[in-house]
TORKEZA-640050 format. One record per atom (N, C-alpha, C, CB): x, y, z; residue in three letters. Coordinates in steps of 0.1 Angstrom, whole numbers, plus 5000, padded with zeros to 4 digits. Glycine has a CB too. Layout:
TORKEZA-640050
XYZALA...
end
This chain:
TORKEZA-640050
480951784621MET481451884630MET481552024623MET482851844636MET481252134631LEU481252264625LEU482652314624LEU480452354634LEU483552274633ILE484952334633ILE485852224628ILE485352384647ILE486652244618ASP487652154613ASP488952164621ASP487952164598ASP489352294623LYS490652314630LYS490552464636LYS491852294621LYS491052474648ILE491052604654ILE492152614665ILE489652644660ILE492852724666GLU493852744676GLU493452874684GLU495252754670GLU493552864697MET493152984705MET494153004716MET491752974711MET494453124719ASP495353164730ASP494553244740ASP496653234726ASP494153184751PHE493253264761PHE494053364769PHE492553164770PHE495253344771GLY496053444778GLY495653454793GLY495953574772GLY496053564799ILE495753584813ILE494753694815ILE497053624821ILE493853674825GLY492753764827GLY491453734820GLY493253904823GLY490553834819LEU489253804813LEU489353784798LEU488353924817LEU488553684794CYS488453654780CYS487053624777CYS489353524776CYS486453694767VAL485053684764VAL484853624749VAL484353824765VAL484053524748LEU483753464735LEU482353504731LEU483853304735LEU482253574720THR480853614716THR480653574702THR480753774717THR479453564698GLY479153524684GLY477653484683GLY480053404680GLY477253474671GLU475853434668GLU475653284672GLU475453464654GLU474353244673THR474053104676THR474553024664THR472453094677THR475152914667GLY475752824657GLY477152864653GLY474852834645GLY477752964659ALA479053004655ALA480152914660ALA479353144660ALA479852824670GLY480752724675GLY481252754689GLY481952724666GLY480652844696LYS481052874710LYS480952754718LYS480252994716LYS479752684717SER479552564725SER480552454723SER478152514723SER481052444710MET482052334707MET483352364714MET482252324692MET483652494715ILE484852534723ILE484752494738ILE485252684721ILE483552524743LEU483252494757LEU483352334759LEU481852544761LEU482752264749GLU482752114750GLU484152064750GLU481852054739GLU484952124742SER486352084741SER487052104754SER487152174730SER486852214761LEU487352224775LEU486852124784LEU487052364780LEU485552084783GLU484951984792GLU485651854789GLU483451984790GLU485851824776LEU486551694772LEU487951684778LEU486551674757LEU488651794778LEU489951804784LEU489851784799LEU490651934780LEU488751814804SER488551794819SER488051654823SER487451894824SER487951564813GLY487651424816GLY486251384814GLY488051394829GLY485451474807ARG483951444805ARG483851334794ARG483151564801ARG482751254795ARG482551154785ARG482251214771ARG481351064789ARG482551144761VAL482451194747VAL480951184743VAL483351114737VAL480451294737LYS479151294731LYS479251274716LYS478351434735LYS478151234710THR478151204696THR478451324687THR476851144692THR478051444692ASN478251564683ASN479751614682ASN477451674688ASN480551554690ILE481951594689ILE482851504680ILE482551594703ILE482151394675ARG482951304667ARG483051354652ARG482251164667ARG484051314646SER484251354632SER483351274623SER485751334628SER482851344612ASP481951274603ASP482651204592ASP481051374596ASP483951234589ASN484651174578ASN485651064582ASN485551284571ASN485351004594GLY486150894599GLY487550924605GLY486350794588GLY487851054605GLN489151094611GLN489051114626GLN489651224604GLN490251114632LYS490251134647LYS490051284650LYS491551084652LYS489451304661THR489351444667THR490351454678THR487851464672THR491151564676VAL492251584686VAL492051724693VAL493651574679VAL492051724706ILE491951844713ILE493151854722ILE490651844722ILE493851964721THR495151984728THR495152114735THR496351974718THR495752114747ALA495852234755ALA497252244761ALA494752244766ALA497852364760LEU499152384766LEU498752474779LEU500152464757LEU499052414791VAL498652484803VAL499852514812VAL497652394811VAL499852634817GLU500952674826GLU500552634840GLU501152834825GLU501452564847ILE501152504860ILE502152544871ILE501052354859ILE502952654869SER503952694878SER503452714892SER504652824873SER502152754894LYS501652774907LYS500952654913LYS500652894907LYS500852544905TYR500152434910TYR501052324915TYR499252374898TYR501452334927THR502352244934THR501752104935THR502852294947THR500452104938LEU499751974940LEU499751894927LEU498351994945LEU499451964916ILE499451894903ILE500851834900ILE499051994892ILE501851914902LYS503251874900LYS503551744908LYS504251984903LYS503051744920LYS503351634929LYS502651504924LYS502851664943LYS501351524919VAL500551404914VAL501251354902VAL499151454911VAL501651444892LEU502251394880LEU503651334883LEU502451514871LEU504351384893ASP505651324897ASP505451184902ASP506351414907ASP504351164909GLU504051024914GLU503750934903GLU502951034924GLU503250984892LEU502850904880LEU504050894871LEU501650964873LEU505250934875ASP506450934867ASP506351014854ASP506850784864ASP505551124854ILE505451204843ILE506251334845ILE503951244840ILE507251354836ASN508151464838ASN507451594835ASN509451444829ASN507551694844VAL506851824841VAL507851934845VAL505551824850VAL507552044839GLU508252174843GLU507252274847GLU509252224831GLU507152384840ASP506152484843ASP504952474834ASP506752624843ASP504952394824GLU503852374814GLU503652224812GLU504152444801GLU502352194809ILE502052054805ILE501152064793ILE501351984817ILE501251954785ILE500351944773ILE499351834776ILE501151904760ILE498051874776ILE496951784779ILE496251754765ILE495851844789ILE496051634762LYS495551594749LYS494451494751LYS496651544740LYS493451504743ARG492351414742ARG492151374728ARG490951474748ARG492251244725ILE492151194711ILE490851104710ILE493451114707ILE489951144701ILE488651074700ILE488551014686ILE487551174702ILE488350874686ASP488150804673ASP486750834668ASP488450654675ASP486550804655SER485250824649SER484150734655SER485350794634SER484550624662ASP483550534668ASP483250574683ASP484050394668ASP483850684687GLY483550744700GLY484650704711GLY482250694705GLY485450604708LYS486450564717LYS487550674719LYS487150434713LYS488050694731SER489050804732SER490150764742SER488250924738SER491150844742LYS492250824751LYS492750964755LYS493450744745LYS493250974767ALA493751094773ALA495251084775ALA493051134786ALA495951194773LEU497451204775LEU497851324781LEU498151184761LEU498851314790ILE499451434796ILE500951424793ILE499251444811ILE501551524786ASN502951514781ASN503251384774ASN503851534793ASN502251344766ASP502351224758ASP502351094766ASP503651224749ASP501951094778ASN501850984787ASN500350954788ASN502451004801ASN499950824786LEU498550784787LEU498150794802LEU498350644782LEU496950854804VAL496350864818VAL494950824817VAL496551004824VAL494350784828SER492950744829SER492150874830SER492650654841SER490850864827LEU489950974828LEU489851024842LEU488550944823LEU489950924852THR489950964866THR491051054869THR489950834875THR492251014865THR493451094867THR493351234860THR494751024862THR492851234848LEU492651354840LEU491751454848LEU492051324826LEU490651394853LYS489651484861LYS490351534873LYS488451394865LYS491151454880ALA491851494892ALA492751614889ALA492551384899ALA493451604878ILE494451704874ILE493751834870ILE495351664863ILE492751824861THR492151944855THR491052004864THR491451904842THR490651934874SER489751994884SER490352114891SER489251894894SER491652114891ASN492452224897ASN492752334887ASN493652174904ASN492552304874LEU492952394863LEU491752464858LEU493652324852LEU490652394855PHE489452454849PHE488252434858PHE489152384835PHE487452534859GLU486252534866GLU485152584857GLU486252614880GLU484352494852ILE483352524842ILE481952534848ILE483352424830ILE481352644846HIS479952664851HIS479052684839HIS479952794860HIS478252574838SER477252574827SER476152484831SER477852534813SER475052484824GLN473852414828GLN474052264828GLN472652444819GLN474952214819PHE475152074817PHE476552024821PHE474852024803PHE477252114828SER478652084831SER478651984843SER479452204835SER479651904844GLU479851814855GLU480751874866GLU480451674851GLU481151994863GLN482052064873GLN481352184880GLN483252124865GLN482152264886GLY481652384893GLY480652354904GLY481052474883GLY479652434904LEU478652424915LEU477752294914LEU477752544915LEU477752244902LEU476952114900LEU477651994906LEU476652094885LEU478852014910ASP479651914917ASP479651944931ASP481151894911ASP478751874939ASN478651904953ASN479951894961ASN477651814960ASN480851824956SER482151804963SER482951934964SER483051694957SER482552034955THR483352164955THR482752254966THR483252224941THR481552234971HIS480952324980HIS481752344993HIS479452274983HIS482252234998MET482952245011MET484252325009MET483352105016MET484952294998SER486252374996SER485952524993SER486952314984SER484752554987THR484452694985THR484252764998THR483152704976THR483452695007LEU483252755020LEU484552775028LEU482252675028LEU485352665027ASP486652665035ASP487552775029ASP487352535034ASP487552795016ASP488352905011ASP487953045015ASP488352894995ASP486653055016PHE486053185021PHE486453205036PHE484553185020PHE486353095044GLY486653115058GLY488153135061GLY486252985066GLY488953085052ASN490453095053ASN491053045066ASN490753245051ASN490652925069TYR491152855081TYR491952735077TYR490052815091TYR492852755067GLN493652645061GLN494652575071GLN494452695050GLN495152655081SER496052595091SER495352495099SER496652705100SER494052525103GLU493252435111GLU492952305103GLU491952495116GLU492652325090LEU492352215081LEU493552125079LEU491852265067LEU494752185078LYS495952105077LYS496252025090LYS497152205075LYS495952085101LYS496152005114LYS495151885114LYS495852095126LYS493951915110LEU492851805109LEU493251695100LEU491551865105LEU493851735088SER494251635078SER495351545084SER494751705065SER496351615091GLU497451535097GLU496951445107GLU498451635103GLU495951485116THR495351405126THR494651285120THR494451485135THR493951315109TRP493151215102TRP494151095097TRP492351275090TRP495251135091LEU496251035086LEU496750955098LEU497351105079LEU497051025109GLU497450965121GLU496450865127GLU497851075132GLU495150905126LEU494050825131LEU493950695122LEU492750895130LEU494050715109ARG493950595100ARG495050495102ARG493850645085ARG496250555104ALA497450465107ALA497250385120ALA498750545107ALA496750455130ALA496550395143ALA495450285142ALA496150505154ALA494350315135GLU493250225133GLU493850095126GLU492150285124GLU494650115115LYS495150005108LYS496049915117LYS496050055096LYS496849985125LYS497749905134LYS496949825144LYS498750005141LYS495949895149TYR495149825159TYR494349705153TYR494049925165TYR493849725142VAL493049615135VAL493949495132VAL492449665122VAL495249525127GLU496149425124GLU496549345136GLU497449485117GLU496849415147GLU497249355160GLU496149275166GLU497749455170GLU494949325165ARG493749255170ARG493449135162ARG492449345169ARG493649135149SER493449025140SER494448915143SER493549065125SER495748955145ARG496748855149ARG496448795162ARG498148925149ARG496048875172PHE495748825185PHE494548725184PHE495348935195PHE493548755177GLU492348665176GLU492748535169GLU491248735168GLU493648545160GLU494048425153GLU494748325163GLU494948455141GLU495648385171ILE496348305181ILE495448265192ILE497548385187ILE494548345196LYS493548315206LYS492648195202LYS492748435210LYS492248195190ASN491348095185ASN492047955184ASN490748135172ASN493347965182LYS494147845181LYS495047815193LYS495047855168LYS494847885204ARG495647875215ARG495647735221ARG495247975226ARG494447675222GLU494347545228GLU495147445219GLU492847495229GLU494947465206GLU495747375196GLU497247395198GLU495247405182GLU497647525199PHE499047555200PHE499647495213PHE499247705200PHE498847495224GLU499347445237GLU499547295236GLU498347485248GLU498547225229ILE498747075227ILE499947045219ILE497447025220ILE500247125208TYR501447105200TYR502647125208TYR501347195188TYR502647235216TYR503747275224TYR504147175234TYR503547415231TYR503147125242ASN503447025252ASN503946895246ASN502146995260ASN503346855235GLU503746735228GLU505246745223GLU502846705216GLU505546855217LEU506946875213LEU507946885224LEU507046985203LEU507446965235LYS508346985246LYS508646845253LYS507647075256LYS507646765254ASN507946635261ASN508746545252ASN506546565263ASN508646565239PHE509446485229PHE510946525229PHE508846485215PHE511146655232GLU512446715232GLU513346685219GLU513246665244GLU512846735208PRO513646715195PRO514846795195PRO512746755183PRO515946735189LYS517246805188LYS517646805173LYS518246735197LYS518146925170LYS518646935156LYS519746835153LYS519047085153LYS519646755142GLY520646665139GLY520446525145GLY522046715142GLY519546515155GLU519346385162GLU518746285152GLU518446405174GLU517846315144PHE517146225136PHE518046155126PHE516046295128PHE519046225120GLU519946175111GLU520946075118GLU520846285105GLU521346105131LYS522146015139LYS521445885142LYS522646085151LYS520145905146LEU519345785149LEU519145695137LEU517945825155LEU518945755126GLU518845675113GLU520045595111GLU518445765101GLU521245655112GLN522545595110GLN522745485120GLN523645695111GLN522345505133LYS522545405143LYS521645285141LYS522245465157LYS520445315137LYS519445215134LYS519945125122LYS518045275130LYS520545185112LYS521145115101LYS522245015105LYS521645205090LYS523045075115ILE524144985120ILE523644865127ILE525045075129ILE522644895136LEU522144785144LEU521344675136LEU521144835155LEU520744725125GLN520044635117GLN520944545109GLN519144705107GLN522244585107ASN523244505100ASN524344465110ASN523844595089ASN523944445122SER524944415133SER525644275131SER524244415146SER524944185126ARG525544045124ARG526744055115ARG524443945119ARG526544115103LYS527544125094LYS528744215099LYS527044185081LYS528344325106ILE529344415112ILE530144345123ILE528644545118ILE529344265131ASN529944195142ASN531044085137ASN528944125151ASN530644015127GLU531443915122GLU532743975116GLU530743825111GLU532544075108ASN533744135102ASN534644205112ASN533244245091ASN534144275121LEU534944345131LEU535644245140LEU534044435140LEU534944135144ASN535644035153ASN536843975145ASN534643925156ASN536643945132GLU537743895125GLU538843995123GLU537243845111GLU538544115121ILE539544225119ILE540344235133ILE538944355115ILE539644245144ILE540244255157ILE541144145160ILE539144275168ILE540644025156ASN541443905158ASN542743905150ASN540543775155ASN542643955138ASN543843975130ASN544844065136ASN543444025116ASN544344155145PHE545244245151PHE545944185163PHE544544375156PHE545144105172ILE545644075185ILE545943925187ILE544644115195ILE545643835177ARG545843695180ARG547343655182ARG545343605167ARG547543545190GLU548843495194GLU549443405184GLU548743435208GLU548543315179ASP549043205170ASP548043175159ASP549343075178ASP548343195147PRO549643265143PRO549643415147PRO549843255127PRO550743475148PRO550843615153PRO549943715145PRO552243665153PRO549243805152GLY548443905146GLY549244025142GLY547243945155GLY548544135137ILE549244255133ILE550144315144ILE548244355127ILE549544325156GLU550244385167GLU551544305170GLU549344405179GLU551344175171LYS552544085174LYS553644105164LYS552043945175LYS553244105151LEU554244115140LEU554944245140LEU553544095127LEU554144355143PHE554744485144PHE555744485155PHE553644595146PHE555444435167ALA556244435179ALA557544355176ALA555544375191ALA557444235170LYS558544145167LYS559444215157LYS558044015161LYS558944275146ASN559744335136ASN560444455141ASN558844375124ASN559744535150LEU560444655155LEU561544615165LEU559344735163LEU561344505172LEU562444455181LEU563644415173LEU561944335189LEU563444345162MET564544305154MET565344425148MET564044205143MET564544525143LEU565144645137LEU565944725147LEU564044725131LEU565444735160ASN566144805170ASN567444735174ASN565244815183ASN567544605172GLN568744535175GLN569944575166GLN568544385175GLN569544615154ILE570544645144ILE570544795141ILE570344565131ILE569844875149ARG569645015146ARG571045095144ARG568945085158ARG572045055153GLU573245125153GLU574045095140GLU574145095165GLU573744995133LEU574444955121LEU573845015109LEU574444795120LEU572745085110LEU572045135098LEU572345285096LEU570545115100LEU572145325084ASP572345465081ASP571145555085ASP572545485065ASP571245685085GLN570245775091GLN568945765083GLN570745915090GLN568945745070THR567745735062THR566945615066THR568045725047THR567545505068THR566845385072THR566345395086THR567845265072THR567045465095ILE566645485109ILE565345565109ILE567745555118ILE565345675100THR564145755099THR562845675095THR564345875089THR563045585086GLU561945495082GLU561545405093GLU562345415069GLU562445355101ILE562145265112ILE561245345122ILE563345215119ILE561545465124GLU560745555133GLU559345565128GLU561445685135GLU559145575115LYS557845585109LYS557045455112LYS557945615094LYS557745345111LEU557145215113LEU556645205128LEU558045105110LEU557445265137ASP557045265151ASP555745345153ASP558145325159ASP555645455146SER554445535147SER553245465141SER554545675140SER553445395130ILE552345315123ILE551945205133ILE552845255110ILE552845145140SER552445035149SER551545095160SER553744975155SER551845215165PHE551045275176PHE549645305170PHE551645405181PHE549545355158GLU548245395152GLU547445265149GLU548445475139GLU548045165146ALA547345035143ALA546744985156ALA548344925137ALA547444995167SER546944955180SER545745035184SER548044965191SER545845175181GLU544645265184GLU543445225176GLU545145405182GLU543645195163ILE542545155154ILE541845035160ILE543045135140ILE542644935165CYS542144815170CYS541244845182CYS543244715174CYS541744935191LYS540944975203LYS539645045199LYS541845065212LYS539745125189THR538545195185THR537445105180THR538845305173THR537945005172LEU537044895167LEU536444815178LEU537744805157LEU537144785188GLU536644715200GLU535644795207GLU537844675210GLU535944925209ASN534945015216ASN533645025208ASN535545155218ASN533745035195PHE532545045186PHE531744915187PHE532945075171PHE532444805188LEU531744675188LEU531044665201LEU532744565187LEU531544715212ASN530944705225ASN529844805227ASN532044725236ASN529944925222GLN528945025225GLN527845035214GLN529645165225GLN528145035201GLU527245055191GLU526344935189GLU527845095178GLU526844825191LEU526044705188LEU525344645200LEU526944595183LEU524744745208ASP523944705220ASP522444685214ASP523944815231ASP522144555212HIS520844525205HIS519644565213HIS520744375203HIS519844585226SER518644625235SER518244765232SER519044615250SER519044855225SER518744985222SER518045005209SER519945075222SER518044895201LEU517344905187LEU515944945188LEU517544775180LEU515244885197GLU513744905199GLU513545055203GLU513144815209GLU514345105212LYS514145245216LYS514445345204LYS515145275228LYS515445315197ILE515845395185ILE514745395175ILE517145345179ILE514245275173ASP513145255163ASP511945335167ASP512745105161ASP511545335180ASP510445415185ASP510645565183ASP510145375199ASP511845605186ARG512145745185ARG512145795171ARG513645775191ARG512645715162VAL512645755147VAL511245755143VAL513445645139VAL510445665147SER508945665143SER508245785148SER508345535148SER508545825161ASP507945945166ASP508346075159ASP508245965181ASP509646075155TYR510146185147TYR509346205134TYR511646175144TYR509146085127LYS508346085114LYS506946135116LYS508445945108LYS506246085127LYS504846115129LYS504746265132LYS504346035141LYS505646325140LEU505546465144LEU505846555132LEU506446495156LEU506846515124SER507246595113SER506146595102SER508546545106SER505446475101GLN504246465092GLN503146555097GLN503846325090GLN502846555110LYS501746635115LYS502046785113LYS501746615131LYS503246825114HIS503546975112HIS504047005098HIS504547015122HIS504046905089SER504446925075SER505746985074SER503347005068SER506746935081ILE508146985080ILE509046865081ILE508447085092ILE510346895078GLU511346785079GLU511646765094GLU512646835072GLU511946635097PRO512246595112PRO513246685118PRO512746455112PRO514246735110ASP515346815116ASP514846955120ASP516446825106ASP513646995116LEU513047125119LEU512147125131LEU512347185107LEU511947015137LEU510947005149LEU511447095161LEU510846855153LEU512747095163GLU513147185174GLU512847335171GLU514747165176GLU513047375159SER512647515155SER511147535156SER513147545140SER510347435153LYS508947445154LYS508547455168LYS508247315148LYS509147385177LEU508847405192LEU509147545196LEU509747305200LEU510247605192ILE510547745196ILE509547835190ILE511947775191ILE509147815177GLU508147895171GLU506847895178GLU507947855156GLU506347785182ILE505047775189ILE505147835203ILE504647625191ILE506247825209LYS506547885222LYS506448035221LYS507847845228LYS507048085210ASN507048235208ASN505648285205ASN508048265196ASN504848205198ARG503548245194ARG502648255207ARG502948155184ARG502848155216LEU502048155228LEU502448275237LEU502348025236LEU503748315237GLN504248425244GLN503748555238GLN505748435245GLN503648555224LEU503248665217LEU501748695220LEU503348645202LEU500948595222SER499548605225SER499348685238SER498848465227SER500248665248GLU500148735260GLU500648885258GLU500948665271GLU501748895251GLU502249025248GLU501249105240GLU503649025242GLU500649035230SER499749105220SER498549165228SER499349005209SER498049085238ASN496949135245ASN497249265252ASN496549025256ASN498449275258LEU498849395264LEU499049515254LEU500149375272LEU499649475243ASN499849575232ASN498549625226ASN500649505221ASN497549535225ILE496249575220ILE495649685229ILE495249455219ILE495749665242GLU495249755252GLU495949895250GLU495449705266GLU497249895248LYS497950015246LYS497550085233LYS499549995245LYS497350005222LEU496950055209LEU495550115210LEU497049955198LEU494650045218ALA493350095219ALA493250225226ALA492449985227ALA494050235237ASN494150365244ASN494750475235ASN495050355257ASN495750445227LYS496350545218LYS495250585207LYS497550485211LYS494550485202LEU493550515192LEU492450605198LEU492950385187LEU492050575210LYS491050655217LYS491450805218LYS490750595231LYS492750815222ASP493250955223ASP493351035210ASP494750955229ASP493750955199ILE493751025186ILE492351055181ILE494550935176ILE491450965184GLU490050985180GLU489451115187GLU489150865184GLU489751125200LYS489351245207LYS489951375201LYS489651235222LYS491251365198LYS491951475192LYS491251505178LYS493451445190LYS490951405170TYR490351425157TYR488951495159TYR490251295149TYR488151435168LEU486751485170LEU486851635175LEU486051405180LEU487751665184ASP487951805189ASP488251895178ASP489051805200ASP489251855169GLN489651935158GLN488551955148GLN490951885152GLN487851845145SER486751845135SER485551935140SER486251705132SER485451935153GLN484352025159GLN484752175157GLN484151985174GLN486052195159ILE486552335157ILE486252375143ILE488052345161ILE486552285133ILE486352315119ILE484852335116ILE486952205110ILE484052245122SER482552255120SER482052385125SER481852135127SER482552435137ASN482052565142ASN482452675133ASN482652585156ASN483752665128LEU484252775119LEU483352775106LEU485652745115LEU483052655101ARG482152645089ARG480852715091ARG482052505084ARG480252675102LYS478852735105LYS478952885107LYS478252665118LYS479952935113LYS480053075115LYS480353145102LYS481253105125LYS481253095094ASN481553155081ASN480453135070ASN482853105076ASN479653025072ALA478653005062ALA477553115063ALA477952865065ALA477253155075GLU476253265077GLU476753395071GLU475953275092GLU478053425073ILE478653545068ILE478653535052ILE480053565073ILE479053425047MET479153405033MET477753415026MET479853275029MET476753345033ASP475453355027ASP474853495026ASP474453275036ASP475153575036ASN474653715036ASN475353795025ASN474953785050ASN476653775023ARG477353845013ARG476853804999ARG478853825014ARG476653674997ILE476253624984ILE474853674981ILE476253464984ILE473953674991ASN472553724989ASN472553874986ASN471753695001ASN473553944991ALA473654084988ALA474154114974ALA474654154998ALA474754014968GLU475254024954GLU474054004944GLU476353924951GLU473053924948PHE472053884938PHE471253994931PHE471053794945PHE470854104939PRO469954204932PRO470654264920PRO469654314942PRO471954294921GLU472654354910GLU472854264898GLU473954414914GLU472654134900LEU472754034890LEU471453984885LEU473653914895LEU470354064887LYS469054024882LYS468553894889LYS468954014867LYS468953884901LEU468553764909LEU467953814923LEU469753664912LEU467153924921GLU466553984933GLU465653894942GLU465854114930GLU465053794935ASN464253694942ASN464953574947ASN463053654933ASN466253564944ALA466953444948ALA467353454963ALA468253434939ALA467453334969LYS467853324983LYS468853204984LYS466653294992LYS470053234989PHE471153134989PHE471353095004PHE472453194984PHE471552965006LYS471752905019LYS472752795019LYS470352865025LYS473652795028THR474652685029THR474152595040THR476052745033THR473952465037MET473452365046MET474652285051MET472352275040MET474752265064ILE475852185069ILE475252075078ILE476852275078ILE475451955074SER474951835081SER476051745085SER473851765072SER475751645093ASP476751555098ASP476951445087ASP476351485111ASP478151395086CYS478451275077CYS479451195084CYS478851325063CYS479951085077GLU480951005082GLU482251085083GLU481150885073GLU483051045093ASN484351115095ASN485251105082ASN485051065107ASN485851215078THR486751215067THR487951295070THR486051265054THR488851305060GLU490051395062GLU489651535064GLU490951375049GLU488451575059PHE488051715060PHE487051745071PHE487351755047PHE486851645080GLY485951665091GLY484751575091GLY485551805092GLY483751615098LYS482551535100LYS481351605093LYS482151515114LYS481651705085ASP480551785079ASP480351755064ASP480851935080ASP479051765060LYS478651765046LYS478151905043LYS477551645043LYS478751965033VAL478352105029VAL477652105016VAL479652195029VAL476452155016THR475752155003THR475152295001THR474552055003THR475252354989PHE474652484986PHE473252464982PHE475552554976PHE472352534988TYR470852534985TYR470452674980TYR469952494997TYR469452684971ILE469052814966ILE467552804962ILE469852854955ILE466952914962LYS465552924956LYS465553054948LYS464452914966LYS465053054936THR465053174927THR463653234927THR465553134913THR462753174934ASN461353224934ASN460953224949ASN460353144925ASN460353334954PRO460053344968PRO459053234972PRO459453474971PRO458253184963LYS457153084966LYS457752944966LYS456053094956LYS458852924960SER459452784958SER460252754971SER460352774946SER460552624972LYS461252574984LYS462752574980LYS460852424988LYS463552574991MET465052564989MET465352424982MET465752575002MET466252434973GLY466652304966GLY468152314963GLY465852284953GLY468752204960GLU470152204956GLU470452284944GLU470752054955GLU471552344943ILE471852424931ILE471752354918ILE473252484933ILE472152224918LYS472152144906LYS470752134900LYS472752014908LYS469652164908SER468352154903SER467852274895SER467352134915SER468752384894ILE468352504887ILE468352474872ILE469352614890ILE467352514865SER467152474851SER467852574841SER465752464847SER467952704845SER468452804836SER469952814837SER467852944840SER470652804825GLY472052814825GLY472552944828GLY472552774811GLY471753054824GLY472153194827GLY472153214842GLY471353284820GLY471053174848GLU470853194863GLU472053124870GLU469553144868GLU472252994866LEU473352924873LEU474652994872LEU473452784866LEU474953044860CYS476253114859CYS476353244867CYS476553154844CYS475253314868ARG475253434876ARG475353404891ARG474053524873ARG474653294895ILE474753254909ILE476153204912ILE473753134912ILE476753134903ALA478153084905ALA479053204906ALA478552994893ALA478853304897LEU479653424897LEU479553494911LEU479253524886LEU478353514916ALA478153574929ALA478953504940ALA476653584932ALA478853364939ILE479453284950ILE481053294948ILE479053134948ILE481553284936LYS482953294934LYS483553424938LYS483253264920LYS482853534934VAL483353674938VAL483353684953VAL482453774931VAL482353634960THR482353644974THR483253554981THR480853614979THR483353424977ALA483953324984ALA485453304982ALA483353184982ALA485853334969GLU487253304966GLU488153414972GLU487453304950GLU489153364979GLN490253454985GLN491253484974GLN490953394997GLN491653374967GLU492553394956GLU492553264947GLU494053424960GLU492053284935SER491953164926SER492953164916SER490553164920SER493653044914VAL494653024904VAL494052944892VAL495852954909VAL492852904893SER492252824883SER491552904873SER491252714889SER491252854861THR490552924850THR489052894852THR491052874836THR488252994854MET486852974855MET486153014842MET486253064867MET485252924838VAL484452944826VAL482952954829VAL484752824816VAL482353064824PHE480953084826PHE480253084813PHE480653224834PHE479252994811ASP478552974798ASP477253044799ASP478352824795ASP476953134790GLU475653204789GLU475353294801GLU474453104787GLU476453344806VAL476353434818VAL475553554816VAL477753464824VAL475453594803ASP474753724799ASP473353694794ASP475553804789ASP472853564795SER471553524789SER470453604797SER471453374790SER469653674789GLY468453734795GLY468653864803GLY467753634803GLY469853924802ILE470154044809ILE470654154800ILE471254014820ILE470654274805GLY471154384798GLY471354504807GLY470254414786GLY471854614801GLY471954744809GLY472854734821GLY470554784813GLY472254774832ALA473054784845ALA473454644850ALA472254854856ALA472554544847VAL472854404851VAL474054354844VAL471654314849VAL474154384831SER475254334823SER476554404828SER475054374808SER476454534831THR477654604836THR478054534849THR477254754839THR477154504858ALA477454434871ALA478154304869ALA476154424880ALA477554224859VAL478154094856VAL479554114851VAL477254014846VAL479754204842GLY481054234836GLY482054274846GLY480954344825GLY481654364855GLU482654404866GLU483054284875GLU481954514875GLU482154194878ARG482454084886ARG483353984879ARG481154014891ARG483053964866LEU483953884858LEU485353934857LEU483353864844LEU485454064855LYS486754124854LYS487554114868LYS486654264850LYS486854114879SER487454114892SER488153974894SER486454144903SER
end
C-alpha cells in the first residue's frame, strides 16, 4: 500500500484533491467507496499482514432518515456517527457504525444518503440505475404527491395481505367443509357433556362390582333395621327411651350429651335410607350395557379427534364455529375484495398522476441538461430520460433510466455504458447541477477535469462550486 496513515478533514463546501499520478488520490477515493459498502479489492490490503482500518466521522444532523434506521438497529446516535471498515490481510472485512457491527447491505443503505461517488468504476451515482428515479423526482419537486402514493402503497399492501389471509382461511375451511359437517353431525347426535365420561366410568366401576357392593350394603342395612336381634336403629330408639325416662334426674351436662345422641340417631337413620336408595338406583344391572356403549363411544370419538373425552363438547362448539365462520368469511372476503379494488384504483390513479408529472418534468430536465453540455466540452452529447412501465411499487409504476450518446452517429445507451471517467463525471455534474433542488449529501467526482482546460475547466469549476 502507498499510504500507511493519513488523516483528512474535508469540511463544508468544495474540496479539490490534486496531485501527480501515483500520489494516492485514487486510494482516498477507494477508501470512501469502501466506507460506502463496496467489496474489498486486492490493492487495498496491507502487505505486512496488518489490518487496514478506514474511519470516517460524519455529521448527520440533517439526515432524519439515517437516524431513524440506526435507531431501529438499536444504535445510539446524536449528530455525528463514526463509520469504520476493518480489512484483514486475507481480504476479510467487517463494518461498524458507532462500534456496532453492521452488514454491508446496511452500510450501503446508510452511506447511500451520505456519499454519492461519480467515477468510471463506482457502484454509486449515475451507474446505479436506482438513483435515476429519485434524481428526476427531486427535479420535479412533487414530494407531497409521492408521499401520498407511498401511504396508499402501504395501505394497498396491508389490504392485499388481509385479503390473502382471509381467502386462505376460507379455502381451508371450504375444502374441509364436508368433513367438518360429518364431524359436527356425529358429535351433535352424540351430545357429549363435560364431566359425563368420568361419571360414566365411575358408574361402570360400581356396576361391575355390584355383587360385592350388594352383599355388603344389604348386610349393613340389615344391621340398621333388623328386629331380632335388634339393629342399630332399634338399639338407638330403646336407649333413648330409657334415657328420657330418667332425664329429670340427670344434670345439665348429661342432658346435653343425651341430646347429641338423639341427633346421632337421626343421622344414622338418614345414612341407612341413603344406602337403600343407592342400592335401588345405582345397581340397576340393565343400565350397564348402555353405560358400556356410551363409554366406548366416548373413547372412539376422542381418539378420532385426538383429544381427551372431556373435551368433546368443546370440540363440537369449535367445529360449529368454524362452519359458521365459513359463511361469515365468504361475506367478509367479498367486502375485503371490494375494499382492495377501491385502494387499487386509488393507487393506480395516484401513480398515473406521478407518471404524468415525471414525463412532463423529464422533458424539461432533459432540455436543461443538454443545454449544460456545450460548456462542459460535451457539445456532441445528447441526454434523454426514458420512462417505461414496470411492476407496481411504492414509487409508482414507472421505471426511470437515463440514456445518453456522446457521438452524433452512435445510438442512445444507458449511462453506465460510457467508457470515459472524465465524461461520466461531467455528465453527472450537469445532471446534478440541473436536477438537485437541495442536496445534503457529499458528492465526489473523479477525474472531472480529465482532458479539459481553459473555459471548460472554468465552467466545470463554477458548477462544482455551486
